[in-house]
LUMPA-660525 format. One record per atom (N, C-alpha, C, O): residue number from 1; residue in three letters; chain; atom name; x, y, z. Coordinates in steps of 0.2 Angstrom, whole numbers. Each point is the difference from the previous one (the first is absolute). Layout:
N
  pos  code  unit  site     c1     c2     c3
  NUM   Ala     A    CA      X      Y      Z
...
This chain:
157
  pos  code  unit  site     c1     c2     c3
    1   Ile     A     N     22   -308   -247
    1   Ile     A    CA      2     -2      6
    1   Ile     A     C      0      5      5
    1   Ile     A     O      2      6     -1
    2   Lys     A     N     -4     -7      7
    2   Lys     A    CA      0      5      6
    2   Lys     A     C      3     -4      6
    2   Lys     A     O     -2     -6      2
    3   Ile     A     N      7      9      1
    3   Ile     A    CA      3     -2      6
    3   Ile     A     C      1      5      5
    3   Ile     A     O      1      6     -1
    4   Glu     A     N     -3     -7      7
    4   Glu     A    CA      0      4      6
    4   Glu     A     C      5     -1      5
    4   Glu     A     O      3     -6      0
    5   Gly     A     N     -1     10      4
    5   Gly     A    CA      4     -1      6
    5   Gly     A     C      7     -1     -1
    5   Gly     A     O      3      3     -5
    6   Gln     A     N      0     -8      8
    6   Gln     A    CA      8     -1      0
    6   Gln     A     C      1     -3     -7
    6   Gln     A     O      6      1     -3
    7   Gly     A     N    -10     -5      0
    7   Gly     A    CA      1     -2     -7
    7   Gly     A     C      1      5     -5
    7   Gly     A     O      4      0     -4
    8   Ala     A     N     -8      5      5
    8   Ala     A    CA      0      6     -4
    8   Ala     A     C      7      4      1
    8   Ala     A     O      3      2     -5
    9   Lys     A     N     -1     -1     11
    9   Lys     A    CA      6      3      2
    9   Lys     A     C      6     -4     -3
    9   Lys     A     O      4      4     -3
   10   Ala     A     N     -4    -10      3
   10   Ala     A    CA      5     -4     -3
   10   Ala     A     C      1      1     -7
   10   Ala     A     O      5      1     -3
   11   Ile     A     N    -11     -1     -1
   11   Ile     A    CA      0      1     -7
   11   Ile     A     C      3      7     -2
   11   Ile     A     O      4      1     -4
   12   Val     A     N     -7      4      8
   12   Val     A    CA      2      7     -2
   12   Val     A     C      7      1      2
   12   Val     A     O      3      4     -4
   13   Ser     A     N      0     -7      9
   13   Ser     A    CA      7      1      1
   13   Ser     A     C      4     -2     -5
   13   Ser     A     O      6      2     -1
   14   Asn     A     N     -8     -7     -3
   14   Asn     A    CA      4     -2     -6
   14   Asn     A     C     -1      4     -6
   14   Asn     A     O      4      0     -5
   15   Ile     A     N     -9      5      5
   15   Ile     A    CA     -1      4     -6
   15   Ile     A     C      3      7      2
   15   Ile     A     O      3      4     -5
   16   Leu     A     N     -5     -1     11
   16   Leu     A    CA      2      7      2
   16   Leu     A     C      5      0      5
   16   Leu     A     O      0     -5      5
   17   Asp     A     N      4     10     -4
   17   Asp     A    CA      5      1      5
   17   Asp     A     C     -4      4      6
   17   Asp     A     O      0      6      0
   18   Leu     A     N     -3    -10      4
   18   Leu     A    CA     -5      3      5
   18   Leu     A     C      4      5      5
   18   Leu     A     O     -3      5      2
   19   Lys     A     N      9     -7      0
   19   Lys     A    CA      4      4      4
   19   Lys     A     C      1      7     -3
   19   Lys     A     O      0      5      3
   20   Asn     A     N      2     -5    -10
   20   Asn     A    CA      2      6     -3
   20   Asn     A     C     -7      4     -1
   20   Asn     A     O      0      6      0
   21   Leu     A     N     -5     -9     -2
   21   Leu     A    CA     -7      3     -1
   21   Leu     A     C     -2      4      7
   21   Leu     A     O     -3      5     -1
   22   Asn     A     N      4     -9      6
   22   Asn     A    CA     -2      3      7
   22   Asn     A     C      4      6      2
   22   Asn     A     O     -2      4      4
   23   Lys     A     N      8     -3     -7
   23   Lys     A    CA      4      6      2
   23   Lys     A     C     -3      7     -1
   23   Lys     A     O      0      4      5
   24   Val     A     N     -4     -4    -10
   24   Val     A    CA     -4      6     -1
   24   Val     A     C     -5      1      5
   24   Val     A     O     -1      6      3
   25   Trp     A     N     -3    -11     -1
   25   Trp     A    CA     -5      0      5
   25   Trp     A     C      3      1      7
   25   Trp     A     O     -3      3      4
   26   Asn     A     N      9     -6     -3
   26   Asn     A    CA      3      0      7
   26   Asn     A     C      1      7      2
   26   Asn     A     O      0      2      6
   27   Asn     A     N      2      3    -11
   27   Asn     A    CA      1      7      1
   27   Asn     A     C     -6      3      3
   27   Asn     A     O      1      6      3
   28   Lys     A     N     -7     -9     -4
   28   Lys     A    CA     -6      3      2
   28   Lys     A     C     -3     -4      6
   28   Lys     A     O     -5      1      2
   29   Asn     A     N     10     -5      1
   29   Asn     A    CA     -2     -4      6
   29   Asn     A     C     -5     -5     -1
   29   Asn     A     O     -4     -2      4
   30   Leu     A     N      4     -1    -11
   30   Leu     A    CA     -5     -5     -2
   30   Leu     A     C      4     -5     -4
   30   Leu     A     O      6      0     -1
   31   Tyr     A     N     -9     -6      0
   31   Tyr     A    CA      2     -5     -4
   31   Tyr     A     C     -5     -4     -4
   31   Tyr     A     O     -6      1      2
   32   Leu     A     N      7     -4     -7
   32   Leu     A    CA     -5     -4     -4
   32   Leu     A     C      1     -7      2
   32   Leu     A     O      5     -3      0
   33   Glu     A     N    -11      0      1
   33   Glu     A    CA      0     -7      2
   33   Glu     A     C     -4     -4     -6
   33   Glu     A     O     -6      2     -1
   34   Val     A     N      9     -7     -2
   34   Val     A    CA     -4     -4     -5
   34   Val     A     C     -6     -3      3
   34   Val     A     O      0     -4      5
   35   Asn     A     N     -6      5     -8
   35   Asn     A    CA     -6     -3      2
   35   Asn     A     C     -3     -5     -4
   35   Asn     A     O     -3     -5      2
   36   Arg     A     N      4      6     -9
   36   Arg     A    CA     -3     -5     -5
   36   Arg     A     C      4      1     -6
   36   Arg     A     O      3      5     -2
   37   Phe     A     N     -3    -10     -2
   37   Phe     A    CA      3     -1     -7
   37   Phe     A     C     -5     -3     -5
   37   Phe     A     O     -3     -5      2
   38   Ser     A     N      3      8     -8
   38   Ser     A    CA     -4     -4     -5
   38   Ser     A     C      3      1     -6
   38   Ser     A     O      4      5     -2
   39   Ala     A     N     -5    -10     -3
   39   Ala     A    CA      2      0     -7
   39   Ala     A     C     -5     -2     -4
   39   Ala     A     O     -4     -5      1
   40   Ser     A     N      3      8     -7
   40   Ser     A    CA     -5     -1     -4
   40   Ser     A     C      2      1     -8
   40   Ser     A     O      5      3     -1
   41   Arg     A     N     -9     -7     -3
   41   Arg     A    CA      1      1     -7
   41   Arg     A     C     -6      2     -3
   41   Arg     A     O     -5     -4      1
   42   Asn     A     N      4     10     -4
   42   Asn     A    CA     -6      2     -4
   42   Asn     A     C      1     -2     -7
   42   Asn     A     O      6      2     -3
   43   Ser     A     N    -10     -5      0
   43   Ser     A    CA      0     -2     -7
   43   Ser     A     C     -5      4     -4
   43   Ser     A     O     -4      4      2
   44   Val     A     N      4     -5     -9
   44   Val     A    CA     -5      4     -4
   44   Val     A     C     -7     -1      2
   44   Val     A     O     -2     -6      1
   45   Cys     A     N     -1     11      0
   45   Cys     A    CA     -8      0      1
   45   Cys     A     C     -2      7     -1
   45   Cys     A     O      3      5     -2
   46   Asn     A     N    -10     -4      2
   46   Asn     A    CA     -3      6     -1
   46   Asn     A     C     -6      1      5
   46   Asn     A     O     -1     -4      4
   47   Ala     A     N     -3      9     -4
   47   Ala     A    CA     -5      2      5
   47   Ala     A     C     -5     -6      0
   47   Ala     A     O     -4      0      5
   48   Asn     A     N      3     -4    -10
   48   Asn     A    CA     -5     -5      0
   48   Asn     A     C      2     -7      2
   48   Asn     A     O     -3     -4      0
   49   Asp     A     N     10      4      1
   49   Asp     A    CA      3     -6      2
   49   Asp     A     C     -1     -1      8
   49   Asp     A     O      2      4      4
   50   Ala     A     N     -4    -10     -2
   50   Ala     A    CA     -1     -2      7
   50   Ala     A     C      6      0      4
   50   Ala     A     O      0      1      6
   51   Lys     A     N      6     -2    -10
   51   Lys     A    CA      6      0      4
   51   Lys     A     C      3      7      2
   51   Lys     A     O      4      0      5
   52   Ala     A     N     -7      5     -8
   52   Ala     A    CA      2      7      2
   52   Ala     A     C     -2      1      7
   52   Ala     A     O     -5     -1      3
   53   Tyr     A     N     10      5      1
   53   Tyr     A    CA     -1      1      7
   53   Tyr     A     C      3      7      1
   53   Tyr     A     O      5      2     -3
   54   Ser     A     N     -7      1      9
   54   Ser     A    CA      3      6      2
   54   Ser     A     C      1      6     -5
   54   Ser     A     O      5      4      0
   55   Asp     A     N    -10     -4     -5
   55   Asp     A    CA      1      5     -6
   55   Asp     A     C     -4      6      2
   55   Asp     A     O      1      5     -3
   56   Ala     A     N     -5     -5      9
   56   Ala     A    CA     -3      6      2
   56   Ala     A     C      5      4      4
   56   Ala     A     O      4     -4      4
   57   Trp     A     N     -4     10     -4
   57   Trp     A    CA      4      4      5
   57   Trp     A     C     -2     -1      7
   57   Trp     A     O     -6     -1      1
   58   His     A     N     10     -1      3
   58   His     A    CA     -1     -2      7
   58   His     A     C      5      2      5
   58   His     A     O      6      1     -2
   59   Phe     A     N     -7     -2      9
   59   Phe     A    CA      4      0      5
   59   Phe     A     C      0     -7      3
   59   Phe     A     O     -5     -3      0
   60   Asp     A     N     11      0      2
   60   Asp     A    CA     -1     -6      3
   60   Asp     A     C     -1      2      7
   60   Asp     A     O      3      4      3
   61   Met     A     N     -8     -8      1
   61   Met     A    CA     -2      2      6
   61   Met     A     C      5     -3      5
   61   Met     A     O      0     -6      3
   62   Val     A     N      5     10     -1
   62   Val     A    CA      6     -2      4
   62   Val     A     C      0      6      5
   62   Val     A     O     -3      5      0
   63   Asp     A     N      7     -6      5
   63   Asp     A    CA      1      5      6
   63   Asp     A     C      4      6     -3
   63   Asp     A     O      3     -1     -6
   64   Met     A     N     -4      7      9
   64   Met     A    CA      3      6     -2
   64   Met     A     C      8     -1      0
   64   Met     A     O      4      4     -3
   65   Asp     A     N     -1     -8      7
   65   Asp     A    CA      7     -1      1
   65   Asp     A     C      3     -5     -5
   65   Asp     A     O      5     -3      1
   66   Thr     A     N     -9      2     -7
   66   Thr     A    CA      3     -5     -5
   66   Thr     A     C      2      3     -6
   66   Thr     A     O     -4      5     -3
   67   Ile     A     N      9     -7      0
   67   Ile     A    CA      2      2     -7
   67   Ile     A     C      2     -6     -4
   67   Ile     A     O      1     -5      3
   68   Met     A     N     -2      6     -9
   68   Met     A    CA      1     -6     -5
   68   Met     A     C      5      2     -5
   68   Met     A     O      1      6     -2
   69   Cys     A     N      3    -11      0
   69   Cys     A    CA      5      0     -5
   69   Cys     A     C     -2     -4     -5
   69   Cys     A     O     -1     -6      1
   70   Phe     A     N      1      9     -7
   70   Phe     A    CA     -2     -4     -6
   70   Phe     A     C      7      0     -5
   70   Phe     A     O      3      5     -1
   71   Ile     A     N     -1    -11     -1
   71   Ile     A    CA      6     -1     -4
   71   Ile     A     C     -2     -5     -6
   71   Ile     A     O     -2     -5      1
   72   Asn     A     N      4      8     -7
   72   Asn     A    CA     -1     -4     -6
   72   Asn     A     C      5     -5      0
   72   Asn     A     O      6      1      1
   73   Leu     A     N     -8     -7     -3
   73   Leu     A    CA      5     -6     -1
   73   Leu     A     C      1     -1     -7
   73   Leu     A     O      5     -4     -2
   74   Thr     A     N     -8      8     -2
   74   Thr     A    CA      1     -1     -8
   74   Thr     A     C      1      8     -2
   74   Thr     A     O     -3      4      3
   75   Asp     A     N      5     -3     -9
   75   Asp     A    CA      0      6     -3
   75   Asp     A     C     -8      1     -1
   75   Asp     A     O     -3     -4     -3
   76   Val     A     N      1     10      4
   76   Val     A    CA     -7      2     -1
   76   Val     A     C     -1      6     -4
   76   Val     A     O      3      5      1
   77   Thr     A     N     -7     -5     -6
   77   Thr     A    CA     -2      5     -5
   77   Thr     A     C     -7      2      2
   77   Thr     A     O     -3     -4      4
   78   Ser     A     N      0      8     -8
   78   Ser     A    CA     -7      2      1
   78   Ser     A     C     -5     -6     -2
   78   Ser     A     O     -5      0      2
   79   Glu     A     N      8     -4     -6
   79   Glu     A    CA     -3     -6     -3
   79   Glu     A     C     -1     -6      5
   79   Glu     A     O     -4     -4     -1
   80   Asn     A     N      9      4      6
   80   Asn     A    CA      0     -6      5
   80   Asn     A     C     -4      1      6
   80   Asn     A     O      1     -3      5
   81   Gly     A     N     -6      8     -5
   81   Gly     A    CA     -4      1      6
   81   Gly     A     C      4      3      6
   81   Gly     A     O     -1     -3      5
   82   Pro     A     N      4      9     -6
   82   Pro     A    CA      3      2      6
   82   Pro     A     C     -4      2      6
   82   Pro     A     O     -6      2     -1
   83   Phe     A     N      9     -2      7
   83   Phe     A    CA     -3      2      6
   83   Phe     A     C     -1      8     -1
   83   Phe     A     O      4      3     -3
   84   Cys     A     N    -10     -1      5
   84   Cys     A    CA     -2      8     -1
   84   Cys     A     C     -1      3      7
   84   Cys     A     O     -3     -4      4
   85   Tyr     A     N      4     10     -4
   85   Tyr     A    CA     -1      3      7
   85   Tyr     A     C     -1      8     -1
   85   Tyr     A     O      3      3     -5
   86   Leu     A     N     -6      0      9
   86   Leu     A    CA     -1      7      1
   86   Leu     A     C      5      3      5
   86   Leu     A     O      1     -4      5
   87   Asn     A     N      1     10     -5
   87   Asn     A    CA      4      3      5
   87   Asn     A     C     -6      2      6
   87   Asn     A     O     -6      0     -2
   88   Ser     A     N      9      2      7
   88   Ser     A    CA     -5      2      6
   88   Ser     A     C     -5      5     -2
   88   Ser     A     O     -6      0      2
   89   Lys     A     N      9      6     -5
   89   Lys     A    CA     -4      5     -2
   89   Lys     A     C     -6     -2     -5
   89   Lys     A     O     -6      2      1
   90   Lys     A     N      8     -6     -6
   90   Lys     A    CA     -5     -2     -5
   90   Lys     A     C     -5     -5      4
   90   Lys     A     O     -6      0     -2
   91   Thr     A     N      8     -4      6
   91   Thr     A    CA     -4     -5      4
   91   Thr     A     C     -6      4      4
   91   Thr     A     O     -5     -1     -1
   92   Lys     A     N      7      7      4
   92   Lys     A    CA     -4      4      4
   92   Lys     A     C     -6      3     -5
   92   Lys     A     O     -6      0      2
   93   Ser     A     N      8      1     -8
   93   Ser     A    CA     -5      3     -5
   93   Ser     A     C     -5     -5     -2
   93   Ser     A     O     -5      3     -2
   94   Tyr     A     N      6     -9      3
   94   Tyr     A    CA     -4     -5     -3
   94   Tyr     A     C     -4     -3      6
   94   Tyr     A     O     -5     -4     -1
   95   Leu     A     N      6      5      7
   95   Leu     A    CA     -3     -3      6
   95   Leu     A     C     -8      0      0
   95   Leu     A     O     -3     -4      2
   96   Ser     A     N      1     10     -4
   96   Ser     A    CA     -8      1      0
   96   Ser     A     C     -3     -5     -6
   96   Ser     A     O     -6     -1      1
   97   Ser     A     N     10     -1     -5
   97   Ser     A    CA     -3     -5     -5
   97   Ser     A     C      0     -7      1
   97   Ser     A     O     -3     -4     -3
   98   Leu     A     N      6      2      9
   98   Leu     A    CA      0     -7      2
   98   Leu     A     C     -6     -3      1
   98   Leu     A     O     -5      4      3
   99   Asp     A     N      3    -10     -4
   99   Asp     A    CA     -6     -3      2
   99   Asp     A     C      0     -3      7
   99   Asp     A     O      5      1      3
  100   Leu     A     N    -10     -4     -1
  100   Leu     A    CA      0     -2      7
  100   Leu     A     C      5     -5      2
  100   Leu     A     O      2     -1      6
  101   Ser     A     N      1     -3    -11
  101   Ser     A    CA      5     -5      2
  101   Ser     A     C      7      4     -1
  101   Ser     A     O      5     -4      0
  102   His     A     N     -5     10      0
  102   His     A    CA      6      4     -1
  102   His     A     C      4     -1     -6
  102   His     A     O      6      0      0
  103   Lys     A     N    -10     -1     -6
  103   Lys     A    CA      3     -2     -6
  103   Lys     A     C     -2      5     -5
  103   Lys     A     O     -5      4      1
  104   Leu     A     N      8     -3     -7
  104   Leu     A    CA     -1      4     -5
  104   Leu     A     C      1     -3     -7
  104   Leu     A     O      6     -3     -1
  105   Ile     A     N    -11      2     -3
  105   Ile     A    CA      1     -3     -7
  105   Ile     A     C      6      3     -3
  105   Ile     A     O      1      6      0
  106   Ser     A     N      3    -11     -3
  106   Ser     A    CA      6      2     -3
  106   Ser     A     C      0      6     -5
  106   Ser     A     O      4      4      0
  107   Asn     A     N     -9     -4     -4
  107   Asn     A    CA     -1      6     -5
  107   Asn     A     C     -2      6      3
  107   Asn     A     O      0      5     -4
  108   Lys     A     N     -1     -4     10
  108   Lys     A    CA     -2      6      3
  108   Lys     A     C      6      5      2
  108   Lys     A     O     -1      6      1
  109   Val     A     N      7     -9     -1
  109   Val     A    CA      6      4      1
  109   Val     A     C      3      2     -7
  109   Val     A     O      1     -4     -4
  110   Lys     A     N      0     11      4
  110   Lys     A    CA      3      2     -7
  110   Lys     A     C      7     -3     -1
  110   Lys     A     O      4      0      5
  111   Glu     A     N     -2     -1    -11
  111   Glu     A    CA      6     -3     -2
  111   Glu     A     C      6      4      3
  111   Glu     A     O      5     -2      2
  112   Lys     A     N     -6      9     -3
  112   Lys     A    CA      6      4      2
  112   Lys     A     C      1      1      8
  112   Lys     A     O      5      2      2
  113   Asp     A     N    -10     -5      2
  113   Asp     A    CA      0      1      7
  113   Asp     A     C      4     -6      4
  113   Asp     A     O      1      0      6
  114   Phe     A     N      1     -5    -10
  114   Phe     A    CA      3     -6      3
  114   Phe     A     C      7     -2     -3
  114   Phe     A     O      1      2     -6
  115   Ser     A     N      3     -5     10
  115   Ser     A    CA      6     -3     -2
  115   Ser     A     C      0     -7     -1
  115   Ser     A     O     -4     -4      3
  116   Arg     A     N      9      1     -6
  116   Arg     A    CA      0     -7     -1
  116   Arg     A     C      7     -3      2
  116   Arg     A     O      5      4     -1
  117   Leu     A     N     -4     -9      4
  117   Leu     A    CA      6     -3      1
  117   Leu     A     C      3     -4     -6
  117   Leu     A     O     -1     -6     -1
  118   Ile     A     N      4     10     -3
  118   Ile     A    CA      3     -3     -6
  118   Ile     A     C      7      0      0
  118   Ile     A     O      3      5      2
  119   Gly     A     N      1    -10     -5
  119   Gly     A    CA      7      0      0
  119   Gly     A     C      3     -7      0
  119   Gly     A     O     -4     -5     -1
  120   Lys     A     N     10      5      2
  120   Lys     A    CA      4     -6      0
  120   Lys     A     C     -1     -4      6
  120   Lys     A     O     -3      2      5
  121   Lys     A     N      4     -9     -5
  121   Lys     A    CA     -1     -4      5
  121   Lys     A     C      4      3      6
  121   Lys     A     O      6      2      0
  122   Gly     A     N     -9     -3      6
  122   Gly     A    CA      3      3      6
  122   Gly     A     C     -3      7      2
  122   Gly     A     O      1      2      6
  123   Lys     A     N     -4      1    -11
  123   Lys     A    CA     -2      7      2
  123   Lys     A     C     -6     -1      5
  123   Lys     A     O     -4     -4     -1
  124   Gly     A     N      4      9      6
  124   Gly     A    CA     -5     -1      5
  124   Gly     A     C     -2      7      3
  124   Gly     A     O      2      5     -3
  125   Leu     A     N     -7     -5      7
  125   Leu     A    CA     -3      5      3
  125   Leu     A     C     -3     -1      7
  125   Leu     A     O     -2     -6      1
  126   Ile     A     N      3     11      3
  126   Ile     A    CA     -3     -1      7
  126   Ile     A     C     -6      5      1
  126   Ile     A     O      1      6     -2
  127   Ile     A     N     -7     -8      4
  127   Ile     A    CA     -5      4      1
  127   Ile     A     C     -3     -1      7
  127   Ile     A     O      1     -5      3
  128   His     A     N     -4     10      0
  128   His     A    CA     -4      0      6
  128   His     A     C     -7     -2     -2
  128   His     A     O     -4      4     -2
  129   Asn     A     N      3    -11      2
  129   Asn     A    CA     -6     -3     -3
  129   Asn     A     C     -7      4      2
  129   Asn     A     O     -4      1     -4
  130   Pro     A     N      3      0     11
  130   Pro     A    CA     -6      3      2
  130   Pro     A     C     -2      7     -3
  130   Pro     A     O     -5      2      1
  131   Ser     A     N     10      1     -4
  131   Ser     A    CA     -1      7     -2
  131   Ser     A     C      1      1     -8
  131   Ser     A     O      0      6     -2
  132   Ile     A     N      1    -12     -1
  132   Ile     A    CA      2      1     -7
  132   Ile     A     C     -5     -5     -4
  132   Ile     A     O      0     -6      1
  133   Leu     A     N     -4      9     -6
  133   Leu     A    CA     -4     -4     -4
  133   Leu     A     C      4     -4     -5
  133   Leu     A     O      5      3     -3
  134   His     A     N     -6     -9      2
  134   His     A    CA      4     -4     -5
  134   His     A     C     -4     -5     -3
  134   His     A     O     -6     -2      2
  135   Arg     A     N      9     -1     -7
  135   Arg     A    CA     -4     -6     -4
  135   Arg     A     C      5     -4     -4
  135   Arg     A     O      6      3     -2
  136   Ala     A     N     -8     -9      0
  136   Ala     A    CA      4     -3     -5
  136   Ala     A     C     -3      2     -7
  136   Ala     A     O     -6      2      0
  137   Ser     A     N      9     -2     -5
  137   Ser     A    CA     -2      1     -7
  137   Ser     A     C      0     -6     -4
  137   Ser     A     O      3     -5      2
  138   Tyr     A     N     -7      5     -7
  138   Tyr     A    CA     -1     -6     -4
  138   Tyr     A     C      6     -2     -4
  138   Tyr     A     O      3      5     -4
  139   Val     A     N     -1    -11      4
  139   Val     A    CA      6     -2     -5
  139   Val     A     C     -3     -1     -7
  139   Val     A     O     -4     -4     -1
  140   Gln     A     N      7      7     -3
  140   Gln     A    CA     -2      0     -7
  140   Gln     A     C      4     -5     -4
  140   Gln     A     O     -2     -3     -5
  141   Ser     A     N      9      2      7
  141   Ser     A    CA      4     -5     -3
  141   Ser     A     C      5     -2      5
  141   Ser     A     O      2      4      4
  142   Gly     A     N      0    -10     -5
  142   Gly     A    CA      5     -3      5
  142   Gly     A     C     -3     -1      7
  142   Gly     A     O     -6     -3      0
  143   Phe     A     N     10      5      5
  143   Phe     A    CA     -2     -1      7
  143   Phe     A     C      4      5      4
  143   Phe     A     O      4      3     -2
  144   Arg     A     N     -6     -3      8
  144   Arg     A    CA      3      4      5
  144   Arg     A     C      1     -4      6
  144   Arg     A     O     -5     -2      3
  145   Asp     A     N     11      1      0
  145   Asp     A    CA      2     -3      6
  145   Asp     A     C      1      6      5
  145   Asp     A     O      5      4     -1
  146   Leu     A     N     -8     -4      7
  146   Leu     A    CA      1      5      5
  146   Leu     A     C      0     -3      7
  146   Leu     A     O     -3     -5      1
  147   Ile     A     N      8      8      3
  147   Ile     A    CA     -1     -2      7
  147   Ile     A     C     -2      6      4
  147   Ile     A     O      1      6     -2
  148   Ile     A     N     -4     -7      7
  148   Ile     A    CA     -3      5      5
  148   Ile     A     C      3     -2      7
  148   Ile     A     O     -1     -6      2
  149   Ile     A     N      4     11      1
  149   Ile     A    CA      2     -1      7
  149   Ile     A     C     -4      5      4
  149   Ile     A     O      1      6     -1
  150   Trp     A     N     -4     -9      7
  150   Trp     A    CA     -3      5      4
  150   Trp     A     C      4      1      6
  150   Trp     A     O      3     -5      3
  151   Phe     A     N     -2     11     -1
  151   Phe     A    CA      4      2      6
  151   Phe     A     C     -4      3      5
  151   Phe     A     O     -4      4     -1
  152   Lys     A     N      5     -5      8
  152   Lys     A    CA     -2      3      5
  152   Lys     A     C      5      5      2
  152   Lys     A     O      6     -1      1
  153   Ile     A     N     -8      8      0
  153   Ile     A    CA      4      5      3
  153   Ile     A     C      0     -1      7
  153   Ile     A     O     -5      1      3
  154   Lys     A     N     11     -2      1
  154   Lys     A    CA      0     -1      7
  154   Lys     A     C      5      5      3
  154   Lys     A     O      4      3     -4
  155   Lys     A     N     -5     -1     10
  155   Lys     A    CA      4      4      4
  155   Lys     A     C      6     -4      3
  155   Lys     A     O     -1     -5      2
  156   Leu     A     N      7      8     -3
  156   Leu     A    CA      6     -3      4
  156   Leu     A     C     -1      1      7
  156   Leu     A     O     -3      5      3
  157   Lys     A     N      5    -10      1
  157   Lys     A    CA      0      0      7
  157   Lys     A     C      5      3      3
  157   Lys     A     O      1      1      6
C-alpha cells in the first residue's frame, strides 16, 4: 500500500514520535514533514521470478531534500530478503558503473561493500535516498514485512 499527504502523516504519527524525532532536526533549524508511507510484504522469490522487484541497486528519483526511513515489521535474517544499502563513500565508488536508468545489476556490488537491515521487529534505518544506492534482496524463506516513510526536510520559519 502507498499513502501520501495527511493520510500518511496520520499513520506515521501512530508509529513514530514525530515531535521527539524532530528535536534533533530543530537544533539545525529544520524539521521533517511526512510525505509518503508505504508497507509491503516480500515473499519467497528468485531472480527468475516475475514478482521480484527493486533487486537492482538504485536511487529512488526524489528531491534532494528527501530522506527515507525503513522499518522492519517482522524479525529479519539474511534469509528473509533484508533491505540492502551502501554507505555514501561506497556509493560514490560505484557511480561510474550505473546504467542509463541509474541502476546497477545486483551482483555487480561486492558482498563486503554493502550492509543489510537485519534484526528484530522494529529495527530501522534512515537514509538520504538520492545519495545512497540501495535494493531489496531475495526472500529465500518466510517473508519480510517492511514500512517505508518518506520525509521532506523543511526549514523552520
